[in-house]
DSSP file (Angstrom, degrees, kcal/mol; ACC not computed):
  #  RESIDUE AA STRUCTURE BP1 BP2  ACC     N-H-->O    O-->H-N    N-H-->O    O-->H-N    TCO  KAPPA ALPHA  PHI   PSI    X-CA   Y-CA   Z-CA
    1    1 A M              0   0    0      0, 0.0     2,-0.4     0, 0.0    17,-0.2   0.000 360.0 360.0 360.0 143.1    0.0    0.0    0.0
    2    2 A T  E     -A   17   0A   0     15,-2.6    15,-2.1     2,-0.0     2,-0.5  -0.926 360.0-159.9-111.5 135.1    1.1    3.5   -0.8
    3    3 A I  E     -A   16   0A   0     -2,-0.4     2,-0.5    13,-0.2    13,-0.2  -0.968   6.3-173.3-117.7 122.5    0.3    6.4    1.5
    4    4 A N  E     -A   15   0A   0     11,-2.6    11,-3.1    -2,-0.5     2,-0.4  -0.968   7.5-164.5-117.2 120.0    0.4   10.0    0.2
    5    5 A K  E     -A   14   0A   0     -2,-0.5     2,-0.4     9,-0.2     9,-0.2  -0.844   7.8-175.2-106.8 140.0   -0.1   12.8    2.7
    6    6 A T  E     -A   13   0A   0      7,-2.6     7,-2.8    -2,-0.4     2,-0.5  -0.987   6.7-162.9-132.7 123.0   -0.9   16.4    1.8
    7    7 A Q  E     +A   12   0A   0     -2,-0.4     2,-0.5     5,-0.2     5,-0.2  -0.927  10.0 177.1-107.6 123.6   -1.1   19.1    4.5
    8    8 A N  E >   -A   11   0A   0      3,-3.1     3,-1.8    -2,-0.5     2,-0.4  -0.850  67.5 -59.3-125.7  93.4   -2.9   22.4    3.5
    9    9 A G  T 3  S-     0   0    0     -2,-0.5    29,-0.0     1,-0.3     0, 0.0  -0.585 119.7 -20.2  67.1-121.4   -2.9   24.6    6.6
   10   10 A N  T 3  S+     0   0    0     -2,-0.4    30,-3.5    29,-0.1    31,-1.7   0.258 118.9  99.2-101.7  12.8   -4.9   22.6    9.2
   11   11 A A  E <   -Ab   8  41A   0     -3,-1.8    -3,-3.1    28,-0.2     2,-0.5  -0.889  56.1-164.8-101.9 121.9   -6.5   20.3    6.6
   12   12 A L  E     -Ab   7  42A   0     29,-2.7    31,-2.7    -2,-0.6     2,-0.5  -0.900   4.8-169.2-108.7 131.7   -4.8   16.9    6.1
   13   13 A T  E     -Ab   6  43A   0     -7,-2.8    -7,-2.6    -2,-0.5     2,-0.5  -0.984   0.2-170.2-118.8 129.8   -5.5   14.7    3.1
   14   14 A I  E     -Ab   5  44A   0     29,-2.9    31,-2.5    -2,-0.5     2,-0.5  -0.977   5.0-163.6-119.7 118.9   -4.3   11.1    3.1
   15   15 A A  E     -Ab   4  45A   0    -11,-3.1   -11,-2.6    -2,-0.5     2,-0.4  -0.882   7.6-157.1-103.2 129.6   -4.6    9.2   -0.2
   16   16 A L  E     -A    3   0A   0     29,-2.2    32,-0.8    -2,-0.5     2,-0.4  -0.852   7.9-170.3-109.9 142.6   -4.3    5.5   -0.1
   17   17 A E  E     +Ab   2  48A   0    -15,-2.1   -15,-2.6    -2,-0.4     2,-0.4  -0.993  55.6   3.4-133.1 126.7   -3.3    3.2   -3.0
   18   18 A G  E    S- b   0  49A   0     30,-2.4    32,-3.7    -2,-0.4    33,-1.0  -0.889 105.8 -15.4 111.6-136.0   -3.5   -0.6   -2.9
   19   19 A R  E     - b   0  51A   0     -2,-0.4     2,-0.8    31,-0.2    33,-0.2  -0.931  42.1-155.7-118.3 133.2   -4.9   -2.8   -0.2
   20   20 A L  E     + b   0  52A   0     31,-2.7    33,-2.3    -2,-0.4    36,-0.4  -0.886  47.7 126.9-105.9 100.7   -5.7   -1.8    3.4
   21   21 A D  S  > S-     0   0    0     -2,-0.8     4,-2.8    31,-0.2     3,-0.0  -0.604  75.4 -61.8-139.4-165.0   -5.5   -5.0    5.3
   22   22 A T  T  4 S+     0   0    0      1,-0.2    -2,-0.0    -2,-0.2     0, 0.0   0.837 130.5  46.8 -58.0 -35.7   -3.9   -6.8    8.3
   23   23 A V  T  4 S+     0   0    0      1,-0.1     4,-0.2     2,-0.1    -1,-0.2   0.889 122.3  31.7 -74.9 -40.3   -0.4   -6.3    6.8
   24   24 A T  T >> S+     0   0    0      1,-0.2     4,-1.6     2,-0.1     3,-0.6   0.649  96.8  82.1 -97.5 -16.2   -0.7   -2.6    5.8
   25   25 A S  H 3X S+     0   0    0     -4,-2.8     4,-2.8     1,-0.2     5,-0.2   0.851  85.9  58.9 -63.7 -34.1   -3.0   -1.2    8.5
   26   26 A P  H 3> S+     0   0    0      0, 0.0     4,-2.0     0, 0.0    -1,-0.2   0.880 104.8  52.6 -60.8 -33.5   -0.3   -0.7   11.1
   27   27 A E  H <> S+     0   0    0     -3,-0.6     4,-2.2    -4,-0.2    -2,-0.2   0.927 111.9  44.2 -65.8 -44.8    1.5    1.5    8.7
   28   28 A L  H  X S+     0   0    0     -4,-1.6     4,-2.9     2,-0.2     5,-0.2   0.912 110.6  55.4 -65.9 -41.2   -1.6    3.7    8.1
   29   29 A E  H  X S+     0   0    0     -4,-2.8     4,-2.4     1,-0.2    -1,-0.2   0.903 109.4  46.9 -58.1 -42.5   -2.3    3.7   11.9
   30   30 A K  H  X S+     0   0    0     -4,-2.0     4,-2.5     2,-0.2    -1,-0.2   0.928 112.6  49.1 -65.5 -45.5    1.2    5.1   12.5
   31   31 A E  H  X S+     0   0    0     -4,-2.2     4,-1.2     1,-0.2    -2,-0.2   0.914 113.1  47.5 -60.1 -43.3    0.9    7.8    9.8
   32   32 A V  H >X S+     0   0    0     -4,-2.9     4,-2.1     2,-0.2     3,-0.5   0.943 112.8  47.3 -65.0 -48.3   -2.5    8.9   11.1
   33   33 A K  H 3< S+     0   0    0     -4,-2.4     4,-0.5     1,-0.2    -1,-0.2   0.894 113.3  49.1 -60.9 -40.0   -1.4    9.1   14.7
   34   34 A D  H 3< S+     0   0    0     -4,-2.5    -1,-0.2    -5,-0.2    -2,-0.2   0.745 119.3  38.3 -70.3 -22.9    1.7   11.0   13.7
   35   35 A S  H X< S+     0   0    0     -4,-1.2     3,-0.8    -3,-0.5     4,-0.3   0.686  95.6  75.3-104.1 -21.6   -0.2   13.5   11.6
   36   36 A L  G >< S+     0   0    0     -4,-2.1     3,-1.0     1,-0.2    -2,-0.1   0.732  79.8  72.4 -72.4 -21.8   -3.5   14.2   13.4
   37   37 A E  G 3  S+     0   0    0     -4,-0.5    -1,-0.2     1,-0.3    -2,-0.1   0.889 104.8  39.2 -59.8 -39.1   -2.1   16.5   16.1
   38   38 A A  G <  S+     0   0    0     -3,-0.8     2,-0.4    -4,-0.2    -1,-0.3   0.459 104.4  88.6 -89.4  -1.6   -1.6   19.3   13.6
   39   39 A A    <   -     0   0    0     -3,-1.0   -28,-0.2    -4,-0.3    32,-0.1  -0.800  43.8-179.3-106.4 139.5   -4.8   18.6   11.6
   40   40 A E  S    S+     0   0    0    -30,-3.5    31,-2.4    -2,-0.4    32,-0.4   0.711  82.2  28.4 -96.9 -31.2   -8.3   20.0   12.3
   41   41 A T  E     -b   11   0A   0    -31,-1.7   -29,-2.7    30,-0.2     2,-0.4  -0.962  68.2-157.5-130.0 150.5   -9.9   18.1    9.4
   42   42 A L  E     -bc  12  73A   0     30,-1.9    32,-2.3    -2,-0.3     2,-0.5  -0.993   5.2-172.4-130.1 127.8   -9.0   14.8    7.8
   43   43 A T  E     -bc  13  74A   0    -31,-2.7   -29,-2.9    -2,-0.4     2,-0.6  -0.983   8.8-158.5-116.9 126.7   -9.9   13.7    4.3
   44   44 A L  E     -bc  14  75A   0     30,-2.8    32,-2.9    -2,-0.5     2,-0.7  -0.926   7.5-154.5-104.5 117.9   -9.1   10.1    3.2
   45   45 A D  E     +bc  15  76A   0    -31,-2.5   -29,-2.2    -2,-0.6     3,-0.3  -0.829  17.3 175.2 -96.3 112.0   -9.0    9.8   -0.6
   46   46 A F  E >   +     0   0A   0     30,-2.8     3,-1.4    -2,-0.7    33,-0.4   0.093  40.2 119.7-102.7  21.5   -9.8    6.2   -1.5
   47   47 A S  E 3  S+     0   0A   0      1,-0.3    -1,-0.2    31,-0.1   -30,-0.1   0.783  88.7  30.5 -60.2 -26.8   -9.8    6.7   -5.3
   48   48 A K  E 3  S+b   17   0A   0    -32,-0.8   -30,-2.4    -3,-0.3     2,-0.5   0.226  90.6 116.3-116.1  13.2   -6.9    4.1   -5.6
   49   49 A L  E <   -b   18   0A   0     -3,-1.4    30,-0.3   -32,-0.3    33,-0.2  -0.738  38.7-177.7 -84.3 124.9   -7.8    1.9   -2.7
   50   50 A E  E     +     0   0A   0    -32,-3.7     2,-0.3    -2,-0.5   -31,-0.2   0.757  61.2   6.2 -93.1 -28.3   -8.7   -1.6   -4.0
   51   51 A Y  E     -b   19   0A   0    -33,-1.0   -31,-2.7    30,-0.1     2,-0.4  -0.996  52.5-161.5-157.9 148.2   -9.7   -3.4   -0.7
   52   52 A I  E     -b   20   0A   0     -2,-0.3   -31,-0.2   -33,-0.2     2,-0.2  -0.997  11.3-164.6-137.6 135.7  -10.2   -2.9    3.0
   53   53 A S     >  -     0   0    0    -33,-2.3     4,-2.0    -2,-0.4     3,-0.3  -0.472  43.4 -90.8-106.1-180.0  -10.3   -5.5    5.7
   54   54 A S  H  > S+     0   0    0      1,-0.2     4,-1.9     2,-0.2     5,-0.1   0.825 126.8  58.4 -62.5 -31.3  -11.5   -5.4    9.3
   55   55 A A  H  > S+     0   0    0      1,-0.2     4,-1.4     2,-0.2    -1,-0.2   0.893 107.0  47.5 -65.1 -38.3   -8.0   -4.3   10.4
   56   56 A G  H  > S+     0   0    0    -36,-0.4     4,-2.0    -3,-0.3    -2,-0.2   0.874 108.4  54.8 -67.7 -38.2   -8.4   -1.3    8.1
   57   57 A L  H  X S+     0   0    0     -4,-2.0     4,-2.5     1,-0.2    -2,-0.2   0.877 103.8  55.7 -62.4 -37.7  -11.8   -0.5    9.5
   58   58 A R  H  X S+     0   0    0     -4,-1.9     4,-2.1     1,-0.2    -1,-0.2   0.902 106.9  49.4 -61.8 -41.5  -10.4   -0.5   13.0
   59   59 A V  H  X S+     0   0    0     -4,-1.4     4,-2.4     1,-0.2    -1,-0.2   0.904 111.1  49.9 -64.3 -41.5   -7.9    2.2   11.9
   60   60 A L  H  X S+     0   0    0     -4,-2.0     4,-2.6     1,-0.2    -2,-0.2   0.904 109.7  50.8 -64.0 -41.0  -10.7    4.3   10.3
   61   61 A L  H  X S+     0   0    0     -4,-2.5     4,-2.2     2,-0.2    -1,-0.2   0.907 110.4  49.3 -63.5 -41.7  -12.8    4.0   13.5
   62   62 A S  H  X S+     0   0    0     -4,-2.1     4,-2.0     2,-0.2    -2,-0.2   0.923 113.0  46.4 -62.6 -45.6   -9.9    5.2   15.6
   63   63 A A  H  X S+     0   0    0     -4,-2.4     4,-2.8     1,-0.2     5,-0.2   0.895 110.7  53.9 -64.1 -39.9   -9.2    8.2   13.3
   64   64 A H  H  X S+     0   0    0     -4,-2.6     4,-1.9     1,-0.2    -2,-0.2   0.907 107.4  50.3 -61.4 -43.0  -12.9    9.0   13.3
   65   65 A K  H  X S+     0   0    0     -4,-2.2     4,-0.5     2,-0.2    -1,-0.2   0.919 113.6  45.4 -61.8 -44.0  -13.1    9.1   17.1
   66   66 A T  H >< S+     0   0    0     -4,-2.0     3,-1.0     1,-0.2    -2,-0.2   0.933 115.9  45.0 -64.2 -46.9  -10.1   11.4   17.2
   67   67 A M  H ><>S+     0   0    0     -4,-2.8     5,-1.5     1,-0.2     3,-1.4   0.716  98.3  70.3 -75.9 -20.7  -11.3   13.7   14.5
   68   68 A S  H 3<5S+     0   0    0     -4,-1.9    -1,-0.2     1,-0.3    -2,-0.2   0.742  96.8  54.8 -67.9 -19.7  -14.9   13.9   15.8
   69   69 A K  T <<5S+     0   0    0     -3,-1.0    -1,-0.3    -4,-0.5    -2,-0.2   0.527 119.3  34.1 -85.4  -7.5  -13.5   16.0   18.7
   70   70 A K  T < 5S-     0   0    0     -3,-1.4   -29,-0.1    -4,-0.2   -30,-0.1   0.126 127.4 -45.6-115.0-130.4  -11.9   18.4   16.1
   71   71 A G  T   5S-     0   0    0    -31,-2.4   -30,-0.2     1,-0.3    -3,-0.1   0.569  88.8-108.1 -89.1 -10.0  -13.2   19.5   12.7
   72   72 A G      < -     0   0    0     -5,-1.5   -30,-1.9   -32,-0.4     2,-0.3  -0.389  21.4-102.4 111.2 172.3  -14.2   16.1   11.4
   73   73 A M  E     -c   42   0A   0    -32,-0.2    23,-0.5    -2,-0.1     2,-0.3  -0.994  27.0-176.5-139.4 140.6  -13.2   13.4    8.9
   74   74 A K  E     -c   43   0A   0    -32,-2.3   -30,-2.8    -2,-0.3     2,-0.4  -0.970  16.7-142.5-137.1 157.0  -14.5   12.4    5.5
   75   75 A I  E     -cd  44  97A   0     21,-2.8    23,-3.2    -2,-0.3     2,-0.3  -0.973  22.8-170.1-119.7 130.6  -13.8    9.7    3.0
   76   76 A T  E     +c   45   0A   0    -32,-2.9   -30,-2.8    -2,-0.4   -29,-0.1  -0.799  55.2  21.2-120.3 160.4  -13.9   10.4   -0.7
   77   77 A N  S    S+     0   0    0     -2,-0.3     2,-0.4     1,-0.2    -1,-0.2   0.882  70.6 179.1  57.0  49.0  -13.8    8.5   -4.0
   78   78 A V        -     0   0    0     -3,-0.2    -1,-0.2   -30,-0.1   -31,-0.1  -0.682  19.1-138.1 -85.7 129.7  -14.9    5.1   -2.6
   79   79 A N     >  -     0   0    0     -2,-0.4     4,-2.6   -33,-0.4     5,-0.2  -0.274  28.5 -99.3 -79.7 173.2  -15.2    2.3   -5.1
   80   80 A E  H  > S+     0   0    0      1,-0.2     4,-2.2     2,-0.2     5,-0.1   0.849 119.6  53.4 -64.2 -37.1  -18.0   -0.2   -5.1
   81   81 A I  H  > S+     0   0    0      2,-0.2     4,-1.6     1,-0.2    -1,-0.2   0.946 114.7  39.8 -64.6 -48.9  -16.1   -3.0   -3.3
   82   82 A V  H  > S+     0   0    0    -33,-0.2     4,-2.3     1,-0.2    -2,-0.2   0.886 113.4  55.7 -68.2 -39.3  -15.1   -0.7   -0.4
   83   83 A K  H  X S+     0   0    0     -4,-2.6     4,-2.3     1,-0.2    -1,-0.2   0.896 105.9  51.9 -60.2 -40.3  -18.5    0.9   -0.3
   84   84 A E  H  X S+     0   0    0     -4,-2.2     4,-2.7     2,-0.2    -1,-0.2   0.896 107.7  51.5 -64.1 -40.0  -20.1   -2.5    0.0
   85   85 A V  H  X S+     0   0    0     -4,-1.6     4,-2.1     1,-0.2     6,-0.3   0.923 110.3  49.7 -61.0 -44.5  -17.8   -3.3    3.0
   86   86 A F  H  X>S+     0   0    0     -4,-2.3     6,-2.0     1,-0.2     5,-0.9   0.902 113.6  46.0 -60.3 -41.9  -18.9    0.0    4.6
   87   87 A E  H  <5S+     0   0    0     -4,-2.3     3,-0.4     4,-0.2    -2,-0.2   0.919 112.9  47.8 -69.9 -43.9  -22.5   -0.8    4.1
   88   88 A V  H  <5S+     0   0    0     -4,-2.7    -1,-0.2     1,-0.2    -2,-0.2   0.865 116.5  43.6 -65.5 -36.7  -22.4   -4.5    5.3
   89   89 A T  H  <5S-     0   0    0     -4,-2.1    -1,-0.2    -5,-0.2    -2,-0.2   0.573 111.8-116.2 -86.5  -9.4  -20.4   -3.5    8.5
   90   90 A G  T >X5S+     0   0    0     -4,-0.8     3,-1.3    -3,-0.4     4,-0.6   0.438  82.3 121.8  87.6  -0.7  -22.6   -0.4    9.3
   91   91 A F  H >>< +     0   0    0     -5,-0.9     4,-3.0    -6,-0.3     3,-0.6   0.766  62.8  69.6 -66.4 -24.3  -19.6    1.9    8.8
   92   92 A A  H 34 S+     0   0    0     -6,-2.0    -1,-0.3     1,-0.2     5,-0.2   0.791 100.1  48.7 -63.2 -25.7  -21.6    3.7    6.1
   93   93 A D  H <4 S+     0   0    0     -3,-1.3    -1,-0.2    -7,-0.3    -2,-0.2   0.683 117.6  39.8 -84.2 -19.3  -23.9    5.0    8.9
   94   94 A I  H << S+     0   0    0     -3,-0.6    -2,-0.2    -4,-0.6     2,-0.1   0.858 107.8  61.7 -95.8 -44.8  -20.9    6.1   11.1
   95   95 A L  S  < S-     0   0    0     -4,-3.0     2,-0.7    -9,-0.1   -21,-0.1  -0.467  80.7-118.9 -89.8 155.0  -18.5    7.7    8.6
   96   96 A T        -     0   0    0    -23,-0.5   -21,-2.8    -2,-0.1     2,-0.5  -0.851  38.0-176.6 -90.5 112.9  -19.0   10.7    6.3
   97   97 A I  B      d   75   0A   0     -2,-0.7   -21,-0.2    -5,-0.2   -23,-0.0  -0.954 360.0 360.0-119.6 123.7  -18.5    9.2    2.8
   98   98 A E              0   0    0    -23,-3.2   -22,-0.2    -2,-0.5    -1,-0.1   0.376 360.0 360.0-113.7 360.0  -18.6   11.5   -0.3
């Protein structure tokens, strides 16, 4: 998985490419924890994310909890496979998905 971060003032965008699973989720978790202190808003760009597992969902939930105390978090450009995972798990009701 490739992680691309862009900081624009207090707005952080993280674009993911590849698969977010048990192997790669610790890397994203570290990047998110290291970056959220300076961010008021977080946008996750999933335009190139092919797959997400329960380990990836756990990282998203943790980031969502942190960002809900700040300016918020949204997920953009979700493909049908990832969208279906969000819907089946109920994450579509919790997360802001555009």
